[in-house]
C-alpha positions as CSV (number, residue, x, y, z in Angstrom):
1,M,21.6,-8.6,13.0
2,A,24.4,-8.5,9.9
3,R,22.9,-8.0,6.8
4,R,23.8,-10.9,3.8
5,R,24.9,-9.6,0.7
6,I,23.8,-12.2,-1.9
7,I,25.1,-10.4,-4.8
8,K,29.2,-10.8,-4.6
9,D,31.1,-8.1,-6.3
10,P,29.0,-6.5,-8.6
11,P,30.5,-4.6,-11.9
12,K,31.8,-1.1,-10.8
13,Q,29.3,0.4,-13.7
14,G,26.7,-0.3,-11.6
15,S,25.1,-2.1,-13.7
16,L,24.8,-5.9,-13.4
17,T,25.0,-9.2,-16.0
18,K,22.3,-11.3,-16.2
19,S,23.4,-14.4,-13.7
20,Q,24.2,-12.3,-10.8
21,I,21.0,-10.9,-11.3
22,Q,19.2,-14.8,-11.2
23,H,21.3,-15.3,-8.4
24,A,19.9,-12.7,-6.3
25,V,15.8,-13.6,-6.9
26,E,16.7,-17.9,-7.4
27,A,17.9,-16.6,-3.4
28,V,14.9,-14.4,-2.3
29,V,12.5,-16.2,-4.2
30,Y,13.8,-19.5,-3.0
31,G,15.3,-19.0,0.7
32,L,18.6,-21.2,-1.2
33,T,20.5,-22.1,1.9
34,K,24.3,-23.5,1.3
35,N,23.8,-27.0,3.0
36,T,20.7,-27.7,1.1
37,H,20.7,-29.3,-2.1
38,Y,17.1,-28.6,-4.6
39,V,15.3,-29.8,-7.8
40,I,13.4,-26.2,-9.1
41,P,12.1,-25.8,-12.5
42,S,15.0,-24.3,-15.3
43,D,14.3,-21.8,-17.1
44,K,15.2,-23.8,-20.2
45,G,12.7,-25.8,-19.4
46,G,13.4,-29.8,-17.7
47,W,14.4,-29.2,-13.6
48,D,17.6,-28.6,-12.0
49,V,19.5,-30.2,-9.0
50,K,21.5,-27.2,-7.4
51,R,23.2,-26.4,-4.4
52,G,21.6,-23.6,-2.5
53,G,23.8,-20.5,-3.0
54,A,25.2,-21.7,-6.2
55,A,24.8,-19.3,-9.7
56,K,25.0,-22.9,-11.7
57,S,23.1,-25.9,-11.6
58,L,24.6,-29.2,-10.8
59,R,23.2,-31.1,-13.9
60,H,19.8,-30.4,-15.9
61,F,17.7,-32.7,-16.2
62,S,14.3,-33.0,-19.0
63,T,12.3,-34.9,-16.2
64,K,11.5,-34.1,-12.7
65,G,11.6,-37.9,-11.3
66,K,15.7,-38.2,-12.9
67,A,16.0,-35.3,-11.2
68,V,14.6,-36.6,-8.0
69,Q,17.0,-39.5,-8.0
70,Y,20.2,-37.6,-8.7
71,G,19.8,-34.8,-6.2
72,R,18.7,-37.8,-3.2
73,E,22.1,-39.6,-4.2
74,V,23.7,-35.9,-4.2
75,S,22.7,-35.1,-1.0
76,K,22.7,-37.5,0.8
77,N,26.4,-37.9,-0.4
78,Q,27.5,-34.8,0.5
79,N,24.9,-34.8,4.2
80,T,22.9,-32.0,2.8
81,E,19.1,-31.2,3.6
82,F,17.1,-32.2,0.3
83,V,14.0,-29.8,-1.0
84,I,11.7,-30.7,-3.9
85,F,9.9,-27.9,-5.7
86,H,6.9,-27.5,-7.7
87,K,6.9,-26.2,-11.3
88,N,4.7,-23.3,-9.1
89,G,8.2,-22.8,-7.0
90,R,6.0,-24.1,-3.6
91,I,7.8,-26.8,-1.6
92,K,7.2,-30.3,-1.9
93,E,9.2,-31.7,0.5
């Protein structure tokens, strides 16, 4: 079975950027796949809607309800799976 490379093109000096580390951690913790949209808690407070494998969120929301509404619409339009997480990182739906 081929191993996936989570961090793409790390700097040559051996140090990683903050976004590369965050992307790798989220990929491991949340098991993000590219054909799925997620509503996950943000480090800055509030909620983010992300596509699996993306380094940046699509949008940030202050409330979970607005994030879920937007995420469902985007997921439906792009015909992807939709996953909602609790604040503690467990999957809700």
